[in-house]
N, C-alpha and C positions, 0 to 999 in steps of 0.2 A: 804119298806123292800128291801134289796139288792138282785138284780137278780144274779143267778149263772153264773160264768164265762164259757167260751166255754169248752165243754167236761165234764161239771159238772151238777149235779142236786141239787135243794134245797129240803131238806127233813124236813118235820114237825115232830119233835121228839115225839114219844109216850112213849118210855121208854129208859133208858140208865143204863147199869150195872156199878157198882162201883168196880174197879179192882185195885190190888196192884200197877200196873204200873202207876196209876194216881198220885203216889207220885212224878213222874218226873215233872208234871205240878204244883202240889200243893206246893211242897217244892223247886221249882226253880232249879231242877237238870237237866238243859238243857244247850245247847251251849250258848244261850242268855237268861239267867234267868230274865233279866229286861223286856223283851218283854212279854206283857200279853198274856195268852193263856187260852182257855176254856178247862177243862179236859173232859175226857169221850170218850171211844172207843168201847163200846158194845151197839151200837145204833140201835133202831128199830123205824121206822116211815113210813110216806107216802110221796111220791114225790108230791110237790105242784108247782114246776116250773122247767123248763128244759132250759139249756144253749144252745148256738149255737153249731151245729155239732153233737148233741146227737141223736143217732139212737137206736131203740130197747127198749127204756124205755118211760113210759108215765105217765102223771099226774094221781094221784089216786092209783098208784101201791104201794103195801106195800113192803118195802125193809129193809135191814139191812146193817150195815157196822161194821167191826172189827178194830183192831189196825192198820193194813196196809191199808192206805187210797186209794190205787189204783196204780198199776204199770204203768210205762211210755211207755212201748212197744219198746223203742228205745235203751236203754243201753245194754251192752254186756250180762249181766245175762238175761234180758228180751228176747233178740234175741236168746238165747239158751234155753228159756222156763223156766228159774229159776226165777219165778216172785216174790217169797218171798224175794229174795236177790236183787231186783231192787235197783239201786243206786240213783234213782230220784223218790222216793215214799214218800208221806206225811205219817206221823204217827199221826193218829187222836188223839187229846187230848195232844199231845206232841210237834209236829212241826206245826200242823194245828189245828184250833179250833175244839173241839169235841162236845159231846152230852149232857153235863150238860147245856142244853139250849132248847129253844123252836124250833129253826130251826138250821140246819147245812148244809153246802155245801160239797158234796162228789163227787170226780172224778168217772166217771161211771165204770172204770175198778175195782173199789173197792166195787161196789154194790153187794149185795147178795139178790136173790129172796127168799122170805119167803113162805113156804108151808102153806096151810090151816091146821087147827088142832093144831096149836102151838100159844099160847098166846104171846103177845108182852113182857110181864114180864118174861115169861119162856124163850123166844127166846134170849133176850138180853145177858145173861151170856154165852149162848152156842156159841155166835159169837166170843168169845175170849177164855174163860176158857175151853169151850167145844171143840172148834177147836184145841186148843193147845194140849190137852190130846189125842184127836182123831188122830191127825197127828203124835204124838210121837208113838202111838201104831201101826200106819201104817208102821213104820220103823222096827218093831220087826220081825226078821227072824226066826220064830218058828212055830211049828205045833200046831194045836188045842190040848188042854190038857196039853201043856207045862205050867210051873209055871211062872207067871208074878207077881212081887211085886209092890205095890204102897206105896211109903213112904210119909207119911203126909196125914191126912184125913181132909182137909180144902176145900177151894173153888175150887182148882184143883183136889185134891185127891178124893173127894167124887164123882166126875164125872169120874175120871180115873178108879175107881173100877167098876162102871157100864159099861163103855165101854169095859174094859178088859174081864169082865164076859160074855158080849153079843158076844164078838169075839171068845168065846169058850176056853179061857184060865182058868187054875186054878189060883186063885187070892189069894195072901197073902197081907194083909194090915199091914203096920208098923206105929205105933204111940206111943206117950208117954202116959203111964198110961193105965188103963182099961176102962176109961169113954166112949170110942167110939167103944168098941168091938162089942156090939150088933148092933149098927148102921152099922158097916162095914159088918157084916154078912147079914143084911137086904139088903144092897146095892149089895151084890154078892160075898163077900170075903169068901173063904172056910177056911182060916187060919188067925189068928190075932197074931201079934208079938208086945208085949209090950217092947219097947226099954229101959225102965227103969229097967226091970227085967232080960232081956237076951240080949246078943249080937245079933243084927239083922242078921249079916252075918252068924254067927254060926247057928242060927235058920233056915236060908234059906238053908244052906248046909245040915242040917238034913232032909229037905224036898226034897233034891236031887239037889239043886242049881237052881237059877232063870235064865230063858232065857233072861229076861229083868227086870230091876228095873226102874220104873218111879219115879224120885226123884222130889217131888213138894215142900218140905219144904225149906224155904228161909234161909238155913244154910249150908255153905260149910262144916263145921265141922261135921254135922250130916250125910252128904253124904260120907265123906272121908272113912269110914270103910266099905262101902257097897259093893265095888267091890269084896271083898273076898267071898261074898255070891253068886256070879254069876257062872253059869254053864259054861263049855267050850264054847267059842264063844258068851258068854253072853254080854249084852249091858246095861250100865248104861246111861239112857236117862235123861238129866238134863233139868228140866223145871223151877224150882224155882230159881229166880234171887237173889243171896246172896251177901252180902258185903265182905265175907271172902272167901279165896280160898279153893279148894278141894285138899287134899293131898292123894297121892296113891303111893304104892310101885310098882316099875317097874316090879318086878317079877310077881305080880298079873295080870298085863296086858300081859306080854310075855308068861308065862306058862298058857295055856288055851286060848290064843289069844282073850282076852277080850278087850272091848273098852268102852270109855266114849264119849258120843256124846251130843252136845247141840241141843235142838229142840225149834224153835221159834213159828211158827204158820203156817197157810196155806194161799193159795190164795182165792179169792172170789168164784171161781167155786168149789174149794175143800170145802169151807164152805157150799155150797149147798149140796154137797155129805154128809157132816157131819150132816146137818139137816134132810136129807132123812133117814140116818141111825138111828138117834135119834127117829124119828117118827115110824119107822118100829119096833124098839126094846123097845119103852116105856121108854127111858132115860129122866129124868127130873132133873133140878137143884133144890136144896133146897134154897129158897130165903126169904129175908125180903124186903118188899116193902115200900118205903117212898116217900112222894111227893117231887117234884123238889125243892120246897121252903126249904126243910130240907136237902139239899145237904151237908152242912158242918157236920151235925150230921151223915149222911150216911157214909161220908168219915171217920169220927172218929171211927165209929163202925167197919169199915173194917180194918183200920190201927191198931187198938188196938187188933184185933183178937177176939173180942166179937161176931161178926156176925156169924150166923149159916145158910148157909155157904156163900151165895152171897147176896149182897145188890143191889137192883134195884130201880132207881128213876122213878117215874111214873108222867108224866106231867099232867095227868088228875085227879090225886088224890087230 
């Protein structure tokens, strides 16, 4: 078995979440699609080997890793503390081999210490889908009790509702049809907006306007009309990566000083904050667990939208 390079550890994988971003590896949507790559970036396992120069980590320690595989510490964004935008950072499962495997090598700056009380299959989706929604909500400049909307009740949205409710916001869930209305209320939403029956922006205005809208659906068209539902200084936080653009009237941004912001994910230490918050407030993902040998089936369930709501590969199953 290959030893980890300097500054890295080898992790024996226990579980790995299946995320929509895995399409970059599975469908060859990368700078060099001919180069083989192992997908997977919601990784939980145990360190079983340590490379040269590694300090502070030991064999047998349970760890996780998310999409960002460890900042370099040396580029300008890193020197300014902006680790998420490091220019020399592997993207696990996209530019470096990921967790659809028995073992994976991870740069130590990308490692996340996992707390007790959280199973590996629950922890895996929280390292990417959970962190992504958690970090987006950290950007919301609003008081407790303000209205926050979550558009899309899927792998990201079902977690976003839980986070927003635990942070003390009034939560409005936006989805197509009524099939997820009861689930949204169980997760913590006080309002449910069926976008097939009413204009979401108008519904939000009737509720007083949203301080923030967490947009998780992978559709620019579905996000385009949402800015009109923002309160003054409201933020549309875009999490869903869509193939089509977002269209917005300039007047909607200027009058009311509203903004549209992209939100990627967080650093490894912010992921530890995320997991601490999850444990304290009882947030959990809804998962389907399949063995590693059924990775193609797991990927198809995710990409088709049939999964409710995150699929996790279990190497021990």
